[in-house]
N, C-alpha and C positions, 0 to 999 in steps of 0.2 A: 562137471569137471571130469576129465578123463586122463589117467596117467598110463604111461607105458614105460617099461624098462627093457632095454635091449643093449647088446654090446656090439661094437664095431671093431674089427681087427685093424692093425696097422697096415697089413697087406690087403690089396684088393682080392676079392674072391676069385678062385681059380677060373670060373666061367669068364671073368673079365680079362684074364690074361691068356686065355686059350683061343680067343677069336680076334682076328686082326681088326675088325671094326670096333670092338670094345677097347682094344689096346689103343687104337687111334683116339677114342674118346678120352681115355685116361690122359694121354699126352696132350690132347687139346686143352684140357682143363688144368694142366700143369704149367701153362704159359703165364708169364708175368706181363707181357706186352703182346700186342696184336701180331707183330711180325716174328715172334719167337718160334723156333722150331725145336722143341726139346728133344734131346737124344733119348732113345728108348732104353732107359735104365730102370732098375728097381726103384731107385730114389724118386725119379720123375713119375713113375707109375703110382707110387705111394702119395706123392704130392697131389696128383690129379684125383686120386681116390679120396684123400682128406677133403679136398675142396668140393667134390661132388657130395660127399656125406654132409659136410657143413651146410652147404646150400640146400640140398634136397631134403634131408631128414630133419634138420634142426630149424632152418629158415629163421634164424634169430637176428635181431637188429645188430648190425656191425659185423655179421658173418661175411658179407661181401657188399661193396659199395657199387650200386648200379649206375651206369651212365648210358642212358638210352638216347642221348643227343646225337648230334652230327659227327662228333670226333671219332667214335668207334666205327661208324658207318664209312667215313672217309678213309680211315686206316684200312678197313676191309676192302674197299674198292681199289686201293693201291696195290693189292696182292691177290688178284683174282684166281691165280693158280695155286693158292696155298694148299700144300699136300695133305694136311690133316683135316681138311674139309670145312664146311660151314663158311667158306669164303674168308676164313681167318678172323671173323667177327668176334671181338672180345668186349662185351658190354659190361664187364665187371672188373673191379680192382680188388685184389685179395689182400687181407692183412698179412703181415710177415710174422709167422708163428715164432720165429727166433727172437724178434724184437719184443713180442709179448712176453716171452720167457725171461728176457733180460730186465723187463719192467721199465 
């Protein structure tokens, strides 16, 4: 058994907001649907950061629902020039944190 304690801030680290490629990644993960093109705002950067942390650091059941089937692939193929990269592929559905707070 191994335990680790660390803290994560609400705001993404400065390195992720100082480089255009990292900002693009934050906005990419802020999407709720494959065709979404989130505006570059602090709130959307925070949303992307929360999702990256949730998925990458915690990797807990229910953190994200994966869909590796044909639907996300078909949606991505329908928008080949998606400006945030990765072909617009969105193989996850994220839970709504506001709905979780409301219970």
